[in-house]
C-alpha positions as CSV (number, residue, x, y, z in Angstrom):
1,M,-81.1,-45.1,-16.2
2,K,-82.3,-42.2,-13.4
3,L,-82.4,-44.7,-11.0
4,L,-78.8,-46.3,-11.8
5,K,-77.4,-42.8,-11.6
6,S,-79.3,-42.1,-8.3
7,S,-77.7,-45.0,-6.8
8,L,-74.0,-44.1,-8.0
9,L,-74.6,-40.9,-6.8
10,G,-75.4,-42.1,-3.6
11,S,-72.8,-44.8,-2.7
12,A,-70.2,-41.9,-3.8
13,A,-71.5,-40.1,-0.9
14,A,-71.3,-42.9,1.2
15,F,-67.8,-43.2,0.7
16,A,-67.1,-39.7,0.9
17,A,-69.0,-39.6,4.3
18,V,-67.5,-43.0,5.5
19,G,-63.9,-41.6,4.6
20,A,-64.4,-38.4,6.6
21,A,-65.0,-40.6,9.4
22,H,-61.6,-42.3,9.2
23,A,-59.8,-38.9,8.5
24,A,-60.6,-37.3,11.9
25,D,-59.5,-40.1,13.6
26,L,-55.8,-39.5,11.6
27,P,-53.6,-37.4,13.4
28,V,-52.8,-33.7,12.0
29,K,-49.1,-32.8,11.8
30,K,-49.0,-28.9,12.2
31,A,-47.2,-27.2,9.6
32,V,-43.6,-25.6,10.8
33,P,-44.2,-22.2,10.9
34,I,-41.7,-19.9,8.3
35,E,-40.0,-17.2,10.2
36,Y,-39.3,-14.8,7.1
37,V,-36.6,-12.4,6.8
38,R,-37.7,-9.4,8.3
39,V,-35.9,-5.7,6.8
40,C,-34.2,-3.5,9.5
41,T,-34.0,0.1,9.4
42,A,-32.3,0.9,12.2
43,Y,-29.2,1.2,10.2
44,G,-30.1,2.7,6.4
45,A,-31.0,0.2,3.2
46,G,-30.1,-3.0,2.7
47,F,-30.0,-4.5,6.4
48,F,-32.1,-7.2,7.3
49,Y,-32.4,-9.5,10.8
50,I,-30.1,-12.6,10.7
51,P,-33.1,-14.7,11.8
52,G,-33.3,-15.9,15.2
53,T,-31.0,-13.4,16.1
54,D,-31.5,-9.4,16.9
55,T,-28.8,-8.8,15.0
56,C,-28.7,-7.1,11.6
57,L,-26.6,-8.0,8.7
58,R,-25.8,-6.2,5.4
59,I,-24.3,-8.0,2.6
60,S,-22.9,-6.1,-0.4
61,G,-19.9,-6.1,-3.3
62,R,-18.0,-5.2,-5.9
63,A,-17.2,-6.0,-9.5
64,R,-14.3,-4.2,-11.4
65,F,-13.0,-4.1,-14.6
66,E,-9.5,-2.6,-15.0
67,G,-7.3,-2.0,-18.0
68,G,-4.2,0.4,-18.8
69,Y,-1.3,1.9,-20.8
70,Q,1.6,3.4,-19.8
71,T,4.8,4.4,-21.8
72,S,7.9,2.3,-22.1
73,Y,11.4,3.8,-23.1
74,S,12.9,0.7,-23.3
75,R,12.9,-3.1,-23.9
76,Q,16.3,-4.4,-22.3
77,Y,17.1,-7.7,-22.8
78,G,16.6,-10.4,-19.9
79,N,14.7,-7.5,-18.0
80,N,11.4,-8.3,-18.2
81,I,10.1,-5.4,-19.2
82,G,8.5,-3.9,-22.6
83,D,5.3,-4.3,-21.3
84,T,3.0,-1.2,-22.1
85,S,-0.7,-2.5,-21.3
86,G,-1.6,-4.5,-18.4
87,Y,-5.2,-5.6,-17.3
88,Q,-7.7,-6.9,-14.2
89,G,-10.4,-7.9,-12.9
90,R,-11.5,-7.6,-9.5
91,M,-14.3,-8.5,-7.0
92,R,-15.2,-7.1,-3.6
93,I,-17.6,-8.6,-1.0
94,N,-18.3,-6.9,2.3
95,L,-20.5,-8.2,5.3
96,D,-21.6,-5.6,8.3
97,A,-23.5,-6.6,11.4
98,R,-24.9,-4.7,13.7
99,T,-26.3,-5.2,17.1
100,Q,-27.5,-3.1,19.2
101,T,-27.0,-2.7,23.1
102,A,-26.8,-0.9,26.4
103,Y,-23.5,0.7,25.3
104,G,-24.4,1.6,21.6
105,T,-24.2,-0.4,18.4
106,L,-21.9,-3.4,18.5
107,R,-20.5,-3.4,14.9
108,A,-18.7,-6.2,13.3
109,F,-17.4,-5.6,9.2
110,V,-15.3,-7.8,7.0
111,R,-14.3,-7.2,3.7
112,L,-12.6,-10.0,1.1
113,D,-10.8,-8.4,-2.0
114,A,-9.3,-10.5,-4.6
115,G,-8.3,-10.7,-7.9
116,A,-6.8,-11.8,-11.4
117,R,-3.9,-9.1,-12.5
118,T,-1.4,-9.1,-15.7
119,G,0.7,-6.4,-17.1
120,Y,3.8,-4.9,-16.2
121,S,4.1,-3.2,-12.3
122,G,2.6,0.0,-12.4
123,V,-0.3,-1.1,-14.8
124,G,-1.5,-4.7,-14.0
125,Q,0.6,-6.6,-11.4
126,S,1.9,-5.0,-8.2
127,G,4.9,-6.3,-7.0
128,T,4.5,-4.4,-4.0
129,Q,1.4,-6.1,-2.9
130,Q,3.7,-9.6,-4.3
131,R,6.4,-8.6,-1.4
132,I,3.8,-8.4,1.2
133,G,1.8,-11.4,0.7
134,Q,-1.7,-9.9,-1.1
135,A,-0.7,-11.6,-4.2
136,Y,0.7,-14.9,-6.1
137,A,3.1,-14.8,-9.1
138,G,3.0,-17.3,-11.8
139,I,5.7,-18.6,-12.6
140,G,5.0,-19.6,-16.7
141,T,7.8,-18.6,-19.1
142,D,5.8,-15.6,-20.3
143,Q,4.1,-15.1,-16.6
144,F,6.4,-14.2,-14.0
145,G,6.5,-10.8,-13.4
146,R,3.9,-10.0,-15.2
147,D,0.8,-12.0,-13.8
148,S,-0.6,-12.3,-10.1
149,Q,-3.6,-13.4,-8.4
150,Y,-4.7,-10.9,-5.7
151,M,-6.2,-12.2,-2.3
152,N,-6.4,-9.5,0.8
153,V,-8.0,-9.6,4.1
154,D,-9.2,-6.0,3.6
155,K,-11.0,-5.4,6.8
156,A,-11.8,-7.4,9.8
157,F,-12.5,-5.3,12.3
158,I,-15.1,-4.8,15.8
159,Q,-16.2,-1.0,16.8
160,F,-17.7,-1.3,20.2
161,A,-18.2,1.9,22.6
162,G,-15.5,3.9,20.7
163,L,-13.3,0.7,20.4
164,T,-11.8,-0.4,17.3
165,A,-10.1,-3.2,17.1
166,G,-8.7,-5.6,14.3
167,R,-7.7,-4.8,10.4
168,A,-8.7,-1.8,9.1
169,S,-7.7,1.5,7.3
170,S,-4.9,3.9,9.2
171,F,-6.3,6.6,11.5
172,F,-3.0,8.6,10.6
173,D,-4.7,9.0,6.8
174,F,-7.0,12.0,6.1
175,Y,-7.5,11.8,2.1
176,A,-6.1,8.3,1.0
177,H,-6.4,8.8,-2.9
178,D,-10.9,9.3,-2.3
179,F,-10.7,10.2,-5.7
180,E,-8.6,8.4,-7.7
181,I,-8.8,5.7,-9.9
182,A,-4.9,4.6,-9.8
183,G,-3.9,6.9,-6.5
184,A,-0.5,8.0,-7.9
185,T,-0.6,10.9,-5.9
186,A,2.0,11.3,-3.1
187,G,0.3,10.5,0.0
188,S,0.0,8.2,2.8
189,D,-2.8,5.3,2.4
190,I,-2.5,2.2,4.1
191,F,-6.1,0.7,4.1
192,S,-5.0,-2.5,5.8
193,T,-3.5,-2.6,8.7
194,N,-3.9,-4.4,12.4
195,L,-5.2,-1.5,15.1
196,L,-6.1,-1.3,18.3
197,A,-7.6,2.2,18.7
198,Y,-10.0,4.5,21.3
199,T,-12.3,7.4,19.8
200,A,-13.9,9.4,22.0
201,T,-16.4,11.9,20.6
202,I,-16.3,15.1,22.4
203,G,-19.4,16.7,20.4
204,N,-20.1,19.0,17.7
205,G,-18.8,16.9,15.2
206,L,-15.3,16.8,17.0
207,S,-13.5,13.8,17.9
208,A,-9.8,12.1,19.1
209,T,-8.2,8.9,18.8
210,I,-5.7,6.9,20.1
211,S,-4.6,4.2,17.8
212,I,-1.9,1.5,18.8
213,E,-1.0,0.2,15.1
214,D,1.1,-2.7,13.3
215,P,4.5,-1.3,12.4
216,V,5.3,-3.8,9.3
217,F,3.0,-2.1,7.0
218,R,4.8,1.2,7.5
219,R,8.2,0.1,7.4
220,T,10.9,1.3,4.7
221,P,14.2,-0.6,4.4
222,I,17.0,1.1,6.2
223,F,19.8,1.0,4.3
224,S,22.1,-1.7,3.0
225,P,24.3,-1.1,0.2
226,F,25.0,-4.9,-0.7
227,G,21.4,-4.9,-2.4
228,V,20.4,-7.7,-1.3
229,S,16.3,-6.6,-0.9
230,P,13.7,-9.1,-2.2
231,T,12.6,-9.1,-5.6
232,V,9.3,-10.4,-8.0
233,S,10.9,-10.0,-11.3
234,T,14.3,-11.9,-11.4
235,G,12.8,-14.9,-13.7
236,S,13.4,-16.9,-10.1
237,A,10.3,-18.7,-8.8
238,S,12.9,-18.9,-5.3
239,N,13.3,-15.3,-5.0
240,F,11.0,-14.2,-3.2
241,G,12.9,-12.5,0.0
242,V,16.0,-12.7,2.3
243,T,16.4,-13.6,6.0
244,V,19.7,-10.9,6.3
245,Q,20.6,-7.9,5.5
246,P,24.2,-6.9,6.4
247,T,25.5,-3.4,6.3
248,P,29.2,-3.3,7.1
249,I,30.2,-1.0,9.8
250,F,34.1,-0.4,11.0
251,V,34.7,-1.7,14.0
252,G,38.4,-0.9,14.3
253,P,41.5,0.1,12.0
254,G,41.4,-1.7,8.6
255,R,38.0,-3.7,9.5
256,F,34.3,-3.9,9.5
257,G,31.8,-5.9,10.4
258,L,28.1,-6.0,9.5
259,V,24.6,-5.3,11.1
260,D,21.2,-7.2,9.7
261,S,19.5,-4.0,9.1
262,I,16.4,-6.4,8.6
263,E,13.9,-4.3,11.2
264,K,12.8,-6.1,14.0
265,S,9.3,-5.9,15.9
266,R,9.1,-4.5,19.4
267,L,7.1,-1.4,19.7
268,P,4.2,-0.9,17.7
269,D,3.6,2.3,16.1
270,F,1.6,5.3,18.1
271,V,-1.0,7.4,16.8
272,G,-2.8,10.7,17.9
273,V,-5.7,12.2,15.6
274,V,-7.9,15.2,16.3
275,R,-10.6,15.5,13.6
276,L,-13.5,18.0,13.0
277,D,-16.6,17.0,11.0
278,Q,-19.0,19.8,9.9
279,A,-21.6,20.8,7.2
280,W,-19.1,22.7,5.1
281,G,-16.3,19.5,5.6
282,S,-13.7,17.8,7.5
283,A,-10.8,18.7,9.1
284,Q,-7.9,16.6,10.7
285,L,-4.5,16.7,12.4
286,S,-2.6,13.8,12.6
287,A,0.2,12.4,14.6
288,A,2.8,9.1,14.4
289,T,5.8,7.5,16.5
290,H,7.6,4.9,14.3
291,E,10.0,2.6,15.8
292,L,13.3,1.7,14.0
293,N,14.7,-1.2,15.3
294,A,17.7,-3.2,14.0
295,G,20.2,-6.0,14.3
296,N,23.2,-6.6,16.3
297,L,26.9,-6.2,15.1
298,S,27.5,-9.9,13.8
299,S,30.1,-12.4,15.9
300,A,32.6,-11.8,12.6
301,A,33.8,-8.9,13.9
302,N,37.0,-9.2,11.7
303,A,35.3,-9.3,8.4
304,G,37.4,-8.8,5.0
305,G,40.9,-9.5,7.3
306,L,42.4,-6.5,7.8
307,G,44.0,-4.6,10.9
308,T,44.0,-6.5,14.0
309,G,43.2,-2.7,16.2
310,P,40.4,-3.0,18.8
311,I,36.8,-3.1,17.6
312,L,35.5,1.0,18.1
313,V,32.1,0.0,17.8
314,P,29.5,-0.9,20.0
315,A,27.9,-4.2,19.3
316,H,24.7,-3.3,18.4
317,T,22.6,-0.5,16.5
318,K,20.6,1.7,19.1
319,N,16.6,2.0,18.0
320,T,15.8,5.2,17.1
321,Q,12.1,6.7,17.2
322,G,10.9,8.0,13.9
323,W,7.9,10.2,13.8
324,A,5.6,11.8,11.4
325,I,2.6,14.4,11.6
326,Q,0.1,15.4,9.0
327,G,-2.5,18.0,8.4
328,G,-5.3,17.9,5.7
329,V,-9.0,20.1,5.4
330,K,-11.9,18.9,2.7
331,I,-14.1,21.5,1.8
332,N,-17.3,20.5,0.3
333,T,-18.1,23.3,-2.4
334,P,-22.1,22.8,-3.4
335,F,-22.4,26.5,-4.1
336,I,-20.1,25.3,-7.6
337,A,-22.4,21.9,-8.2
338,P,-23.8,19.4,-5.8
339,G,-21.3,16.8,-4.6
340,D,-18.1,18.7,-5.5
341,A,-15.3,19.4,-2.5
342,L,-11.4,20.0,-2.0
343,Y,-9.1,18.2,-0.3
344,L,-5.6,19.9,0.4
345,Q,-3.2,17.5,2.8
346,G,0.4,18.1,3.9
347,A,2.4,15.6,5.9
348,Y,6.2,15.7,7.0
349,G,8.4,12.8,8.2
350,D,11.7,12.0,10.0
351,G,12.5,8.2,9.8
352,A,9.2,7.0,8.7
353,Q,8.9,7.7,5.2
354,L,5.3,5.6,4.7
355,Y,3.6,7.9,6.8
356,T,4.1,10.8,4.7
357,G,3.7,8.7,1.4
358,Y,6.5,10.0,-0.9
359,S,6.5,6.5,-2.3
360,N,3.4,5.7,-3.0
361,Y,3.1,5.3,-6.8
362,T,5.9,2.8,-6.9
363,G,5.7,0.9,-3.3
364,S,8.7,1.0,-0.7
365,Y,9.2,-2.5,0.7
366,I,12.4,-2.8,-1.3
367,Q,14.7,0.2,-0.8
368,S,14.9,1.3,-4.4
369,T,12.0,1.1,-6.9
370,T,12.0,1.5,-10.6
371,T,8.2,1.6,-11.7
372,I,9.0,3.3,-14.9
373,Q,10.1,1.1,-17.4
374,G,13.5,2.1,-18.5
375,Q,13.7,4.2,-15.4
376,K,17.2,6.2,-15.5
377,F,18.0,5.8,-12.2
378,A,16.2,4.5,-8.9
379,Q,14.6,6.2,-5.9
380,Y,16.1,5.2,-2.8
381,F,13.3,5.0,-0.2
382,S,14.6,4.5,2.9
383,D,13.9,5.4,6.5
384,A,17.4,5.4,7.6
385,T,21.2,4.3,7.1
386,I,23.4,2.8,9.5
387,N,26.5,5.5,10.3
388,P,29.5,3.0,9.6
389,F,32.0,5.4,12.2
390,T,29.5,4.8,15.0
391,G,27.2,2.3,14.2
392,Q,24.0,3.9,14.8
393,L,20.8,4.9,12.9
394,Q,20.7,8.2,10.8
395,T,17.1,9.0,9.6
396,S,16.2,10.5,6.3
397,Q,13.5,13.7,5.9
398,S,10.5,13.4,3.5
399,F,7.7,15.2,3.3
400,T,4.5,15.5,0.8
401,A,1.7,18.0,-0.2
402,V,-1.2,16.8,-2.6
403,A,-4.8,18.5,-3.3
404,S,-7.8,17.0,-5.4
405,Y,-10.6,18.4,-6.4
406,L,-14.0,16.4,-7.4
407,H,-16.7,18.4,-9.7
408,Y,-19.7,17.3,-11.0
409,W,-21.1,18.3,-14.7
410,S,-24.0,16.7,-14.3
411,P,-25.5,14.2,-11.5
412,E,-24.0,11.4,-14.3
413,W,-20.7,12.5,-15.4
414,R,-18.3,14.1,-12.7
415,S,-14.3,14.4,-13.3
416,A,-11.1,14.5,-10.5
417,F,-8.5,16.9,-11.0
418,F,-5.4,15.9,-8.8
419,G,-1.6,16.9,-8.2
420,S,1.1,16.2,-5.7
421,Y,4.8,17.1,-4.9
422,G,7.2,15.6,-2.5
423,E,10.7,14.9,-1.5
424,Q,12.8,12.7,0.3
425,S,16.4,13.8,1.7
426,F,19.2,12.3,2.9
427,S,21.8,14.1,5.4
428,Q,25.0,15.1,3.5
429,S,26.8,13.0,6.6
430,A,24.8,10.4,6.0
431,R,25.6,9.7,2.3
432,A,29.4,10.1,2.7
433,A,29.7,7.7,6.0
434,Q,28.4,5.4,3.4
435,G,31.1,6.5,0.9
436,A,34.1,5.6,3.6
437,I,32.9,2.3,3.9
438,Y,32.5,1.8,0.3
439,G,35.9,3.2,0.3
440,L,37.0,-0.1,2.6
441,V,34.7,-3.2,1.3
442,S,35.0,-2.3,-2.1
443,G,38.7,-2.9,-1.8
444,L,38.9,-6.2,-0.7
445,T,39.1,-9.4,-2.0
446,G,35.6,-11.9,-1.4
447,A,34.1,-8.9,-0.1
448,P,30.1,-8.5,-0.8
449,G,29.3,-6.8,-4.1
450,F,27.6,-3.6,-4.0
451,G,26.2,-3.3,-7.3
452,T,23.6,-0.3,-8.6
453,N,23.6,0.1,-4.8
454,A,27.2,1.9,-4.3
455,V,27.7,4.7,-3.0
456,G,31.5,5.2,-4.3
457,V,34.2,7.4,-2.5
458,P,33.6,11.1,-1.5
459,G,35.2,13.1,-4.0
460,T,35.6,10.9,-6.9
461,R,33.2,11.3,-10.6
462,F,31.5,7.9,-9.5
463,Y,30.5,9.5,-5.7
464,Q,28.9,12.8,-8.0
465,L,27.0,10.1,-10.2
466,S,25.7,7.3,-8.5
467,Q,21.9,7.1,-7.5
468,A,22.4,5.6,-4.1
469,L,20.9,8.0,-1.2
470,R,20.5,11.0,-3.6
471,D,17.8,13.5,-2.6
472,T,14.9,13.1,-4.8
473,Y,11.4,14.8,-5.7
474,Q,8.1,13.7,-7.5
475,F,5.4,15.3,-9.0
476,V,2.5,13.9,-10.4
477,A,-0.4,15.3,-11.7
478,G,-3.7,13.9,-13.5
479,A,-7.5,14.0,-14.1
480,S,-10.3,12.2,-14.7
481,I,-13.7,11.7,-16.0
482,I,-16.2,9.1,-15.1
483,W,-19.9,8.6,-16.1
484,S,-22.5,6.9,-13.7
485,P,-25.2,6.2,-16.1
486,V,-27.6,4.5,-13.3
487,K,-26.5,3.7,-10.0
488,D,-23.5,2.4,-8.2
489,L,-22.1,2.1,-11.8
490,D,-19.0,3.5,-12.9
491,I,-17.4,3.9,-16.0
492,G,-14.7,6.5,-16.6
493,V,-11.0,6.7,-17.8
494,E,-8.2,8.8,-15.6
495,G,-4.6,9.9,-17.2
496,F,-1.5,11.1,-15.2
497,Y,2.0,12.1,-15.3
498,T,4.6,11.5,-13.3
499,Q,7.7,13.1,-12.9
500,I,10.6,12.2,-10.4
501,G,14.2,13.7,-10.6
502,L,17.1,14.5,-8.6
503,K,17.3,17.9,-6.5
504,N,20.7,18.5,-7.1
505,G,23.5,17.2,-9.5
506,R,22.7,14.3,-12.3
507,A,23.0,10.5,-11.9
508,I,23.9,7.9,-14.6
509,D,21.4,6.6,-16.9
510,L,20.7,3.0,-16.2
511,D,19.0,2.7,-19.0
512,K,21.3,4.4,-21.5
513,N,24.4,2.9,-19.7
514,P,22.9,-0.3,-18.0
515,G,26.4,-1.9,-16.9
516,A,28.2,1.6,-15.6
517,Y,27.7,0.4,-12.3
518,N,30.4,-2.3,-12.9
519,L,33.2,0.7,-14.4
520,V,33.8,2.6,-11.2
521,T,37.6,2.7,-12.0
522,Q,37.1,3.7,-15.6
523,I,34.4,6.5,-14.9
524,N,36.7,8.0,-11.7
525,N,39.9,8.1,-14.2
526,G,37.6,9.4,-17.1
527,S,38.4,6.2,-19.7
528,Y,34.8,6.0,-19.6
529,V,32.4,8.6,-19.8
530,P,28.5,7.5,-18.7
531,R,25.7,9.1,-20.0
532,T,23.5,10.9,-17.0
533,A,20.3,12.3,-16.1
534,S,18.7,14.4,-13.9
535,Q,15.0,13.5,-14.1
536,D,12.7,11.0,-15.7
537,S,8.6,11.0,-16.4
538,V,6.4,8.8,-17.2
539,S,2.5,8.9,-18.4
540,Q,0.0,6.4,-17.6
541,V,-4.0,5.9,-18.5
542,R,-6.2,3.9,-16.5
543,F,-10.0,2.8,-17.8
544,R,-12.4,1.6,-15.1
545,V,-15.5,0.0,-15.3
546,Q,-17.0,-0.9,-11.9
547,R,-20.8,-1.8,-10.2
548,D,-21.3,-1.5,-6.9
549,F,-24.3,-3.5,-4.8
């Protein structure tokens, strides 16, 4: 037995030796080297080298749930109102790529925002974002005007040696609702526009920027009395825009023609900024120009068919330059609590309403908006009117002032307190001129209808009560409380109050008298006395859960 065991072991050893000899004769395949992802520490936490390059990349993002409640004063038949709640789920993906060069850091940054939003405009889905192609409406029976999918290329820019080119936040903006959830205060906040800018770093925290910016996202419509502005809440899936916006002007005795008041693109907006960043905070002075460029007079210069006199106005509307200025300061107040800060900001605009941000709460890519459900009268947001006697543009004026304070009760708990006030005004001559053309056009058979955009004939009762081109004000006040139990997780609630009002006089109450604008004659002769209002208000609450990574 012992002999057998020794024989077997010997045989195994022999086979092993032979196998090893054969293996030594076979080619050995070299393992592919593994290139591990390396951490990049040059630009802060989260960056890593893209394998095979010297470019550092950081991937980050956000997930958000938001629900809201807004008071509603009306459930009018067929007007797609009566909702008080809204919800949204949002996502964000950021890619930040940086490479060190002999000229400094070369950076490319892209951000994609997307989400699903439901509920009435102002709480859930946004009609403004649908109008500028950032959201897409559902068209079901119960969904249209209440449901939209949101998609926006929020950022896509390149930075190199002081140059910024691409889609980015406007350099004009300063506060931009940094401490707010809903962003309800009046103030400029164009977070996505196309631009080409150069920033010069002077030293000691001082910098200066010249920016050429896309004017489309800063346009508030030129006033048209015919009310053909695009809408997203009529119930018609096809009524999403217009190709012409006729505005009447006098062309001779008893005659009028039509100017297309949809703005054309020619010059960009020019923005200049001086900014100071110090340990105590920041300060910024901004200025901008904004061209208003309307269309020509139509060839049908005898529209209305009255009179045969000569044409008395030029064949086109002369372009004009709107402008705006803004000043702001941010003061860090760590002596109250670490992280505390105060923003103060003021802006004034002439023919450049979106630079002051007066319409920020409601949006103004149509000339009159009613975000408050059952709103008593519409606010008119127009950069200019077209004088029907001269065919030239008459600009509106607006200003806003905002204050916002962030306070940390503890490292996990913080609150923001904010408020704003703003006004928009039209000259008396501009409104009276629109009343004069109303007096001509409204009496013609087959002439377009004015609807709620009617100005009325100056001196009449209807003119005094019409909502069109009235000087208005807006006041906003609110506060929030946010809990951050762990890093990059926010759970918070915000409430705010918004009041709009007329600076002078009263207007027809559209909620109580929805058909009053069809009763012009009766209002003027006293046979119908409409309900009126001088101000309206709404309260809103937002709840948010947000995780950044």
